[in-house]
A tleap script that builds the chain and sets N, CA, C and O, in Angstrom:
source leaprc.protein.ff14SB
mol = sequence {
  NMET LYS TYR LEU VAL ILE ALA SER LEU PHE
  ALA LEU LEU LEU LEU LEU LEU TYR ALA ARG
  ILE ARG PRO TYR LEU VAL ALA LEU GLN LYS
  ILE LEU THR VAL ALA ARG ASN ILE THR ASP
  PRO LYS SER THR ALA ASN SER ARG SER ARG
  ALA GLY GLY ILE THR ASP THR LYS LEU VAL
  ARG CYS VAL ALA CYS GLU THR TRP VAL PRO
  ALA GLU ARG ALA ILE GLY THR GLY ALA GLY
  GLY SER LEU TYR CYS SER ARG GLU CYS LEU
  GLU LYS LYS SER ASP ARG ARG GLU LYS LYS
  LEU ALA CGLY
}
set mol.1.N position { 116.245 78.362 64.408 }
set mol.1.CA position { 115.121 79.699 63.891 }
set mol.1.C position { 114.080 79.346 65.239 }
set mol.1.O position { 113.476 80.234 65.840 }
set mol.2.N position { 114.010 78.198 65.515 }
set mol.2.CA position { 113.282 77.402 66.247 }
set mol.2.C position { 113.285 78.166 67.807 }
set mol.2.O position { 112.349 78.674 68.425 }
set mol.3.N position { 114.574 78.038 68.124 }
set mol.3.CA position { 114.897 78.700 69.517 }
set mol.3.C position { 114.879 80.039 69.774 }
set mol.3.O position { 115.001 80.462 70.924 }
set mol.4.N position { 114.679 81.056 68.427 }
set mol.4.CA position { 114.707 82.122 68.307 }
set mol.4.C position { 113.275 82.651 68.506 }
set mol.4.O position { 112.915 83.527 69.293 }
set mol.5.N position { 112.575 81.988 67.688 }
set mol.5.CA position { 111.318 82.207 68.406 }
set mol.5.C position { 110.323 82.050 69.344 }
set mol.5.O position { 109.309 82.690 69.619 }
set mol.6.N position { 111.054 80.646 69.951 }
set mol.6.CA position { 110.423 80.717 71.707 }
set mol.6.C position { 111.027 81.272 72.364 }
set mol.6.O position { 110.627 81.315 73.528 }
set mol.7.N position { 112.461 82.093 71.989 }
set mol.7.CA position { 112.637 83.466 73.171 }
set mol.7.C position { 111.996 84.656 72.597 }
set mol.7.O position { 111.564 85.243 73.590 }
set mol.8.N position { 111.702 85.317 71.603 }
set mol.8.CA position { 110.847 86.313 71.471 }
set mol.8.C position { 109.797 86.120 71.818 }
set mol.8.O position { 109.143 87.123 72.105 }
set mol.9.N position { 109.219 84.943 71.942 }
set mol.9.CA position { 107.568 84.342 72.571 }
set mol.9.C position { 107.704 84.824 74.289 }
set mol.9.O position { 106.908 85.494 74.947 }
set mol.10.N position { 108.729 84.346 74.617 }
set mol.10.CA position { 108.920 84.175 76.281 }
set mol.10.C position { 109.208 85.534 76.752 }
set mol.10.O position { 108.990 85.900 77.907 }
set mol.11.N position { 109.836 86.467 75.584 }
set mol.11.CA position { 110.141 88.076 76.164 }
set mol.11.C position { 108.716 89.042 75.831 }
set mol.11.O position { 108.254 89.991 76.464 }
set mol.12.N position { 108.356 88.533 74.867 }
set mol.12.CA position { 107.044 89.047 74.986 }
set mol.12.C position { 106.044 88.764 75.850 }
set mol.12.O position { 105.015 89.437 75.780 }
set mol.13.N position { 106.160 87.741 76.798 }
set mol.13.CA position { 105.141 87.136 77.429 }
set mol.13.C position { 105.968 88.047 78.832 }
set mol.13.O position { 105.263 88.633 79.653 }
set mol.14.N position { 106.986 88.053 78.909 }
set mol.14.CA position { 107.347 88.836 80.080 }
set mol.14.C position { 107.236 90.161 80.097 }
set mol.14.O position { 107.051 90.616 81.226 }
set mol.15.N position { 107.305 91.218 78.918 }
set mol.15.CA position { 106.905 92.346 79.012 }
set mol.15.C position { 105.598 92.547 79.571 }
set mol.15.O position { 105.400 93.161 80.620 }
set mol.16.N position { 104.485 91.890 78.676 }
set mol.16.CA position { 103.392 91.730 78.823 }
set mol.16.C position { 102.749 91.958 80.609 }
set mol.16.O position { 101.951 92.747 81.115 }
set mol.17.N position { 103.763 90.573 81.255 }
set mol.17.CA position { 103.517 90.336 82.459 }
set mol.17.C position { 103.836 91.997 83.338 }
set mol.17.O position { 103.296 92.802 84.097 }
set mol.18.N position { 104.682 91.829 82.829 }
set mol.18.CA position { 105.704 93.283 83.606 }
set mol.18.C position { 104.635 94.401 83.352 }
set mol.18.O position { 104.252 95.031 84.337 }
set mol.19.N position { 104.105 94.710 82.089 }
set mol.19.CA position { 103.198 95.960 82.239 }
set mol.19.C position { 101.776 96.061 82.739 }
set mol.19.O position { 101.138 97.058 83.077 }
set mol.20.N position { 101.283 94.221 82.686 }
set mol.20.CA position { 100.357 94.093 83.794 }
set mol.20.C position { 100.831 94.447 85.325 }
set mol.20.O position { 100.048 95.085 86.030 }
set mol.21.N position { 102.084 94.047 85.838 }
set mol.21.CA position { 102.349 94.854 87.052 }
set mol.21.C position { 102.590 95.845 87.635 }
set mol.21.O position { 102.503 96.063 88.843 }
set mol.22.N position { 102.955 96.604 86.691 }
set mol.22.CA position { 104.227 97.502 87.014 }
set mol.22.C position { 102.994 98.733 87.811 }
set mol.22.O position { 103.541 99.474 88.627 }
set mol.23.N position { 101.565 98.946 87.630 }
set mol.23.CA position { 101.150 100.121 88.746 }
set mol.23.C position { 101.046 99.527 90.169 }
set mol.23.O position { 100.986 100.255 91.159 }
set mol.24.N position { 101.022 97.785 90.256 }
set mol.24.CA position { 101.104 97.781 91.652 }
set mol.24.C position { 102.404 98.050 91.771 }
set mol.24.O position { 102.774 98.970 92.501 }
set mol.25.N position { 103.115 97.431 91.204 }
set mol.25.CA position { 104.974 97.412 92.089 }
set mol.25.C position { 105.022 99.317 92.164 }
set mol.25.O position { 105.042 99.641 93.351 }
set mol.26.N position { 105.042 100.415 91.340 }
set mol.26.CA position { 104.403 101.232 91.740 }
set mol.26.C position { 103.766 102.139 92.940 }
set mol.26.O position { 104.119 103.251 93.333 }
set mol.27.N position { 102.868 101.420 93.322 }
set mol.27.CA position { 101.933 101.906 94.279 }
set mol.27.C position { 102.314 101.325 95.505 }
set mol.27.O position { 102.017 101.882 96.562 }
set mol.28.N position { 103.221 99.794 95.463 }
set mol.28.CA position { 103.797 99.288 96.478 }
set mol.28.C position { 105.191 100.494 97.019 }
set mol.28.O position { 105.466 100.723 98.197 }
set mol.29.N position { 105.729 100.968 96.093 }
set mol.29.CA position { 106.599 101.628 96.107 }
set mol.29.C position { 106.957 102.707 96.894 }
set mol.29.O position { 108.037 102.969 97.424 }
set mol.30.N position { 105.215 103.679 96.897 }
set mol.30.CA position { 104.942 105.094 97.059 }
set mol.30.C position { 104.199 104.349 98.546 }
set mol.30.O position { 103.991 105.180 99.429 }
set mol.31.N position { 103.969 103.526 98.740 }
set mol.31.CA position { 103.996 102.697 99.840 }
set mol.31.C position { 104.837 102.715 100.990 }
set mol.31.O position { 104.722 103.216 102.109 }
set mol.32.N position { 105.788 101.978 100.372 }
set mol.32.CA position { 107.197 101.579 101.090 }
set mol.32.C position { 107.285 102.847 101.635 }
set mol.32.O position { 107.101 102.902 102.851 }
set mol.33.N position { 107.592 104.208 100.869 }
set mol.33.CA position { 108.064 105.310 100.557 }
set mol.33.C position { 107.866 106.390 102.002 }
set mol.33.O position { 108.649 107.024 102.708 }
set mol.34.N position { 106.206 106.164 101.966 }
set mol.34.CA position { 105.302 106.935 102.904 }
set mol.34.C position { 106.027 106.166 104.284 }
set mol.34.O position { 106.728 106.871 105.009 }
set mol.35.N position { 105.817 104.554 104.655 }
set mol.35.CA position { 106.225 104.251 105.502 }
set mol.35.C position { 107.384 104.377 106.179 }
set mol.35.O position { 107.509 104.467 107.400 }
set mol.36.N position { 108.444 104.382 105.150 }
set mol.36.CA position { 109.792 105.038 105.190 }
set mol.36.C position { 110.143 106.294 106.716 }
set mol.36.O position { 110.587 106.266 107.864 }
set mol.37.N position { 109.356 107.647 105.316 }
set mol.37.CA position { 108.995 108.553 106.113 }
set mol.37.C position { 108.620 108.728 106.938 }
set mol.37.O position { 109.020 109.804 107.383 }
set mol.38.N position { 107.693 108.038 107.800 }
set mol.38.CA position { 107.103 107.847 108.699 }
set mol.38.C position { 107.587 107.700 110.018 }
set mol.38.O position { 107.411 108.309 111.073 }
set mol.39.N position { 108.515 106.324 109.515 }
set mol.39.CA position { 109.656 105.857 110.488 }
set mol.39.C position { 110.612 106.998 111.060 }
set mol.39.O position { 110.824 107.223 112.251 }
set mol.40.N position { 111.108 107.628 110.035 }
set mol.40.CA position { 112.599 108.276 109.870 }
set mol.40.C position { 111.996 109.697 109.525 }
set mol.40.O position { 111.418 109.707 108.439 }
set mol.41.N position { 112.000 110.757 110.126 }
set mol.41.CA position { 111.208 111.808 109.765 }
set mol.41.C position { 112.197 113.007 109.559 }
set mol.41.O position { 111.966 114.080 109.002 }
set mol.42.N position { 113.465 112.522 110.199 }
set mol.42.CA position { 114.745 113.497 110.180 }
set mol.42.C position { 115.518 113.183 108.366 }
set mol.42.O position { 116.213 114.082 107.892 }
set mol.43.N position { 115.390 112.475 107.921 }
set mol.43.CA position { 115.524 111.861 106.456 }
set mol.43.C position { 115.005 112.612 105.282 }
set mol.43.O position { 115.516 113.044 104.248 }
set mol.44.N position { 113.552 112.619 105.914 }
set mol.44.CA position { 112.679 112.900 105.168 }
set mol.44.C position { 112.720 114.904 104.291 }
set mol.44.O position { 112.576 115.446 103.195 }
set mol.45.N position { 113.026 115.265 105.791 }
set mol.45.CA position { 113.172 116.723 105.781 }
set mol.45.C position { 114.610 117.066 105.193 }
set mol.45.O position { 114.820 118.174 104.698 }
set mol.46.N position { 115.604 116.075 105.263 }
set mol.46.CA position { 116.883 116.683 104.854 }
set mol.46.C position { 116.551 116.048 102.896 }
set mol.46.O position { 116.759 116.766 101.918 }
set mol.47.N position { 116.187 115.047 102.853 }
set mol.47.CA position { 115.872 114.690 100.938 }
set mol.47.C position { 115.095 115.882 101.064 }
set mol.47.O position { 115.922 116.650 100.573 }
set mol.48.N position { 114.080 116.645 101.368 }
set mol.48.CA position { 112.742 117.768 100.699 }
set mol.48.C position { 114.101 118.643 100.089 }
set mol.48.O position { 114.517 118.992 98.984 }
set mol.49.N position { 114.479 118.756 101.393 }
set mol.49.CA position { 115.587 120.021 101.071 }
set mol.49.C position { 116.623 119.840 100.135 }
set mol.49.O position { 116.972 120.816 99.471 }
set mol.50.N position { 117.144 118.809 99.984 }
set mol.50.CA position { 118.280 118.632 99.198 }
set mol.50.C position { 117.141 118.545 97.615 }
set mol.50.O position { 117.551 119.229 96.677 }
set mol.51.N position { 116.152 117.952 97.436 }
set mol.51.CA position { 115.402 117.994 96.357 }
set mol.51.C position { 114.387 118.825 96.115 }
set mol.51.O position { 113.280 118.522 95.669 }
set mol.52.N position { 114.928 120.267 96.527 }
set mol.52.CA position { 113.956 121.434 96.350 }
set mol.52.C position { 112.399 121.179 97.058 }
set mol.52.O position { 111.597 122.098 96.893 }
set mol.53.N position { 112.016 120.180 97.703 }
set mol.53.CA position { 110.780 120.564 98.267 }
set mol.53.C position { 110.452 121.600 99.089 }
set mol.53.O position { 109.380 122.204 99.124 }
set mol.54.N position { 111.785 121.838 99.989 }
set mol.54.CA position { 111.565 122.509 101.385 }
set mol.54.C position { 112.378 123.321 101.203 }
set mol.54.O position { 113.387 122.830 100.696 }
set mol.55.N position { 112.460 124.782 101.445 }
set mol.55.CA position { 113.342 125.442 101.397 }
set mol.55.C position { 113.133 126.681 102.717 }
set mol.55.O position { 112.140 127.143 103.278 }
set mol.56.N position { 114.666 126.920 102.853 }
set mol.56.CA position { 114.671 128.271 104.487 }
set mol.56.C position { 114.316 129.348 103.501 }
set mol.56.O position { 115.277 129.341 102.732 }
set mol.57.N position { 113.466 130.280 103.086 }
set mol.57.CA position { 113.028 131.203 102.634 }
set mol.57.C position { 112.708 132.133 103.023 }
set mol.57.O position { 112.077 131.897 104.053 }
set mol.58.N position { 112.769 133.703 102.727 }
set mol.58.CA position { 111.847 134.558 103.578 }
set mol.58.C position { 111.122 135.050 102.992 }
set mol.58.O position { 111.362 135.581 101.908 }
set mol.59.N position { 109.603 134.995 103.767 }
set mol.59.CA position { 108.747 135.748 103.012 }
set mol.59.C position { 108.653 137.387 103.195 }
set mol.59.O position { 109.168 138.049 104.096 }
set mol.60.N position { 107.876 137.843 102.120 }
set mol.60.CA position { 107.635 139.398 102.639 }
set mol.60.C position { 106.503 139.559 102.061 }
set mol.60.O position { 106.126 138.806 101.163 }
set mol.61.N position { 105.826 140.538 102.490 }
set mol.61.CA position { 104.075 141.370 102.587 }
set mol.61.C position { 104.104 141.849 101.120 }
set mol.61.O position { 105.013 142.666 101.272 }
set mol.62.N position { 103.877 141.921 100.183 }
set mol.62.CA position { 103.135 142.698 99.151 }
set mol.62.C position { 102.443 144.349 99.367 }
set mol.62.O position { 101.305 144.619 98.983 }
set mol.63.N position { 102.992 144.950 99.772 }
set mol.63.CA position { 102.374 146.701 99.738 }
set mol.63.C position { 100.730 146.901 99.676 }
set mol.63.O position { 99.944 147.403 100.479 }
set mol.64.N position { 100.550 146.296 98.384 }
set mol.64.CA position { 99.612 146.831 97.837 }
set mol.64.C position { 98.536 146.052 97.872 }
set mol.64.O position { 97.480 146.615 97.583 }
set mol.65.N position { 98.468 144.283 98.294 }
set mol.65.CA position { 97.583 143.544 97.757 }
set mol.65.C position { 97.821 142.345 99.507 }
set mol.65.O position { 97.087 141.392 99.768 }
set mol.66.N position { 99.064 142.842 100.427 }
set mol.66.CA position { 99.179 142.179 101.558 }
set mol.66.C position { 99.300 140.552 100.877 }
set mol.66.O position { 98.452 139.855 101.434 }
set mol.67.N position { 99.715 140.133 100.339 }
set mol.67.CA position { 99.665 138.663 99.693 }
set mol.67.C position { 101.325 138.542 100.113 }
set mol.67.O position { 102.137 139.401 99.769 }
set mol.68.N position { 101.696 137.304 100.932 }
set mol.68.CA position { 102.446 137.083 101.505 }
set mol.68.C position { 103.434 136.361 100.188 }
set mol.68.O position { 102.915 135.560 99.411 }
set mol.69.N position { 104.662 136.700 100.089 }
set mol.69.CA position { 105.903 135.852 98.776 }
set mol.69.C position { 107.526 135.816 98.915 }
set mol.69.O position { 108.282 136.758 99.154 }
set mol.70.N position { 107.799 134.586 98.717 }
set mol.70.CA position { 109.193 134.446 98.531 }
set mol.70.C position { 109.831 135.873 97.933 }
set mol.70.O position { 109.759 136.485 96.867 }
set mol.71.N position { 110.715 136.117 99.647 }
set mol.71.CA position { 111.363 137.664 99.227 }
set mol.71.C position { 112.331 137.570 97.802 }
set mol.71.O position { 112.898 138.633 97.550 }
set mol.72.N position { 112.562 136.599 96.970 }
set mol.72.CA position { 113.652 135.940 95.759 }
set mol.72.C position { 112.456 136.553 94.747 }
set mol.72.O position { 112.864 137.386 93.938 }
set mol.73.N position { 111.467 136.330 94.720 }
set mol.73.CA position { 110.290 136.601 93.504 }
set mol.73.C position { 109.590 138.263 93.848 }
set mol.73.O position { 108.732 138.587 93.027 }
set mol.74.N position { 109.893 139.351 95.010 }
set mol.74.CA position { 109.286 139.833 95.301 }
set mol.74.C position { 110.003 141.168 94.174 }
set mol.74.O position { 111.115 141.201 93.647 }
set mol.75.N position { 108.951 142.086 94.105 }
set mol.75.CA position { 109.468 143.163 93.300 }
set mol.75.C position { 109.581 144.727 94.072 }
set mol.75.O position { 108.842 145.221 94.925 }
set mol.76.N position { 110.702 145.232 93.467 }
set mol.76.CA position { 111.249 146.245 94.476 }
set mol.76.C position { 112.125 146.470 95.242 }
set mol.76.O position { 112.927 145.576 95.510 }
set mol.77.N position { 112.202 147.447 95.686 }
set mol.77.CA position { 113.283 147.218 96.302 }
set mol.77.C position { 113.398 146.940 97.904 }
set mol.77.O position { 112.537 147.418 98.642 }
set mol.78.N position { 114.542 146.107 98.473 }
set mol.78.CA position { 114.384 145.020 99.605 }
set mol.78.C position { 114.706 145.761 101.176 }
set mol.78.O position { 114.283 145.338 102.252 }
set mol.79.N position { 115.975 147.538 100.863 }
set mol.79.CA position { 116.495 147.670 101.850 }
set mol.79.C position { 115.176 148.501 102.319 }
set mol.79.O position { 114.986 149.282 101.386 }
set mol.80.N position { 114.161 148.724 103.310 }
set mol.80.CA position { 113.116 149.224 103.763 }
set mol.80.C position { 112.044 150.217 102.817 }
set mol.80.O position { 111.241 151.090 103.143 }
set mol.81.N position { 112.494 149.568 101.334 }
set mol.81.CA position { 111.538 150.109 100.596 }
set mol.81.C position { 110.589 149.560 100.277 }
set mol.81.O position { 110.643 148.519 100.931 }
set mol.82.N position { 109.254 149.522 99.393 }
set mol.82.CA position { 108.152 149.016 98.857 }
set mol.82.C position { 108.755 147.695 98.562 }
set mol.82.O position { 109.839 147.616 97.985 }
set mol.83.N position { 108.054 146.615 98.957 }
set mol.83.CA position { 107.839 145.184 98.127 }
set mol.83.C position { 106.492 144.968 97.655 }
set mol.83.O position { 105.462 145.043 98.324 }
set mol.84.N position { 106.682 144.528 95.691 }
set mol.84.CA position { 105.383 143.926 95.506 }
set mol.84.C position { 105.547 142.480 95.068 }
set mol.84.O position { 106.541 141.767 94.932 }
set mol.85.N position { 104.136 142.263 94.876 }
set mol.85.CA position { 104.182 140.368 94.344 }
set mol.85.C position { 104.395 140.259 92.919 }
set mol.85.O position { 104.922 139.264 92.421 }
set mol.86.N position { 103.894 141.520 92.071 }
set mol.86.CA position { 103.837 141.288 90.828 }
set mol.86.C position { 103.994 142.859 90.253 }
set mol.86.O position { 104.148 143.916 90.864 }
set mol.87.N position { 103.894 142.577 88.885 }
set mol.87.CA position { 104.057 144.178 88.311 }
set mol.87.C position { 102.604 144.785 88.241 }
set mol.87.O position { 102.559 146.014 88.299 }
set mol.88.N position { 101.440 144.125 88.127 }
set mol.88.CA position { 100.354 144.306 88.427 }
set mol.88.C position { 100.072 145.470 89.761 }
set mol.88.O position { 99.809 146.672 89.809 }
set mol.89.N position { 100.278 144.439 90.713 }
set mol.89.CA position { 100.110 145.350 92.183 }
set mol.89.C position { 101.347 146.437 92.115 }
set mol.89.O position { 101.244 147.041 93.183 }
set mol.90.N position { 102.284 146.900 91.509 }
set mol.90.CA position { 103.314 147.728 91.520 }
set mol.90.C position { 102.481 149.170 90.400 }
set mol.90.O position { 102.560 150.396 90.465 }
set mol.91.N position { 101.903 148.437 89.674 }
set mol.91.CA position { 101.271 149.468 88.697 }
set mol.91.C position { 100.073 150.026 89.398 }
set mol.91.O position { 99.980 151.233 89.177 }
set mol.92.N position { 99.059 149.528 90.219 }
set mol.92.CA position { 98.048 149.851 90.992 }
set mol.92.C position { 98.322 150.788 91.823 }
set mol.92.O position { 97.618 151.785 91.992 }
set mol.93.N position { 99.397 150.532 92.424 }
set mol.93.CA position { 100.300 151.250 93.929 }
set mol.93.C position { 100.400 152.713 92.938 }
set mol.93.O position { 100.009 153.858 93.162 }
set mol.94.N position { 100.979 152.211 91.971 }
set mol.94.CA position { 101.686 153.886 91.631 }
set mol.94.C position { 100.481 155.007 90.501 }
set mol.94.O position { 100.629 156.097 89.949 }
set mol.95.N position { 99.344 154.012 90.588 }
set mol.95.CA position { 98.160 154.748 90.026 }
set mol.95.C position { 97.682 155.768 90.571 }
set mol.95.O position { 97.331 156.859 90.122 }
set mol.96.N position { 97.700 155.059 92.188 }
set mol.96.CA position { 96.961 155.500 93.363 }
set mol.96.C position { 97.414 157.001 93.477 }
set mol.96.O position { 96.904 158.121 93.474 }
set mol.97.N position { 98.888 156.298 93.597 }
set mol.97.CA position { 100.008 157.715 94.309 }
set mol.97.C position { 99.535 158.668 93.336 }
set mol.97.O position { 99.079 159.706 93.815 }
set mol.98.N position { 99.538 158.546 91.978 }
set mol.98.CA position { 99.414 159.513 90.879 }
set mol.98.C position { 98.207 160.397 91.277 }
set mol.98.O position { 98.352 161.610 91.424 }
set mol.99.N position { 96.846 159.694 91.475 }
set mol.99.CA position { 95.819 160.210 91.459 }
set mol.99.C position { 95.426 160.931 92.925 }
set mol.99.O position { 94.455 161.660 93.132 }
set mol.100.N position { 96.667 160.435 94.075 }
set mol.100.CA position { 96.562 161.225 95.338 }
set mol.100.C position { 96.997 162.812 94.837 }
set mol.100.O position { 96.554 163.947 95.011 }
set mol.101.N position { 98.059 162.222 94.158 }
set mol.101.CA position { 99.166 163.728 93.823 }
set mol.101.C position { 98.481 164.847 93.340 }
set mol.101.O position { 98.554 165.984 93.807 }
set mol.102.N position { 97.600 164.363 92.082 }
set mol.102.CA position { 97.212 165.114 91.264 }
set mol.102.C position { 95.521 165.602 91.719 }
set mol.102.O position { 95.111 166.667 91.257 }
set mol.103.N position { 94.790 164.941 92.442 }
set mol.103.CA position { 93.742 165.638 93.317 }
set mol.103.C position { 93.302 165.657 94.289 }
set mol.103.O position { 92.412 166.467 94.548 }
savepdb mol mol.pdb
quit
């Protein structure tokens, strides 16, 4: 029983020590990652594209507000038609056309 108490106190001590040191270990890991990325930029680009950070997507311009958005997020017909960044821009543009036709 005495050894169990000593072992549990030792485990608690190690847990508290790890809790105090963990922020420094995380910071050290970030610093080492940055240093590795600086020395080998090719592996950085490959790892980011695989992780979803950088992708080769085509940007298109919204007809209404002229904001650049990724082609997969654009609303409208892609083949020579009008592309919009959001439903609001689509509705705004259609309201303007109706006013032009009416008056």
